[in-house]
C-alpha positions in Angstrom: -24.6 23.8 36.8 -21.1 25.1 37.1 -19.5 27.4 34.5 -16.0 26.2 35.5 -14.9 23.1 33.6 -13.4 20.3 35.6 -10.0 18.9 34.8 -11.6 15.7 33.3 -13.5 17.7 30.7 -10.4 19.8 29.9 -8.2 16.7 29.5 -10.8 15.0 27.3 -10.9 18.1 25.1 -7.1 18.1 24.8 -7.1 14.4 23.9 -9.8 14.9 21.2 -7.9 17.9 19.8 -4.7 15.8 19.6 -6.6 13.1 17.8 -8.2 15.5 15.3 -4.8 17.1 14.5 -3.2 13.7 14.0 -6.0 12.5 11.7 -5.7 15.7 9.7 -1.9 15.4 9.5 -2.2 11.8 8.2 -4.8 12.7 5.6 -2.7 15.7 4.4 0.2 13.2 3.8 -2.2 10.8 2.0 -1.9 8.3 4.9 -4.8 6.4 6.5 -5.8 7.0 10.1 -5.8 3.9 12.3 -8.8 3.4 14.6 -8.7 0.8 17.3 -12.1 -0.4 18.5 -13.3 -2.9 21.1 -16.2 -3.5 18.7 -14.0 -5.5 16.4 -12.6 -9.0 16.9 -9.0 -9.2 18.2 -6.4 -8.4 15.7 -8.6 -6.2 13.5 -8.6 -2.4 13.2 -10.3 0.2 11.1 -8.3 2.3 8.6 -10.0 5.6 7.6 -8.9 7.3 4.4 -9.1 11.0 3.4 -11.7 10.1 0.7 -14.1 8.8 3.4 -13.5 5.1 2.9 -13.2 3.0 6.1 -11.7 -0.5 5.8 -11.2 -3.3 8.3 -7.7 -4.7 8.3 -6.4 -7.8 10.0 -3.2 -7.2 11.9 -0.8 -10.0 12.4 2.7 -10.0 14.0 5.7 -11.4 12.2 9.0 -11.9 13.8 10.3 -11.8 17.3 8.2 -10.6 20.2 9.5 -7.9 22.4 8.9 -7.6 26.1 
């Protein structure tokens, strides 16, 4: 077992730290945190709220598509 972390572990820790900070920032502004998941059907996302609620929301696009 190596005591030196490889760059993959370090990058993953940085990524998780950014997500935790963004989640906390949203909650402090009374905004939900959007969670994308491959476990949900297409067009659906989870929205997590500061009070612990998690809701599934259907996403639909309106208007012009951009490419």
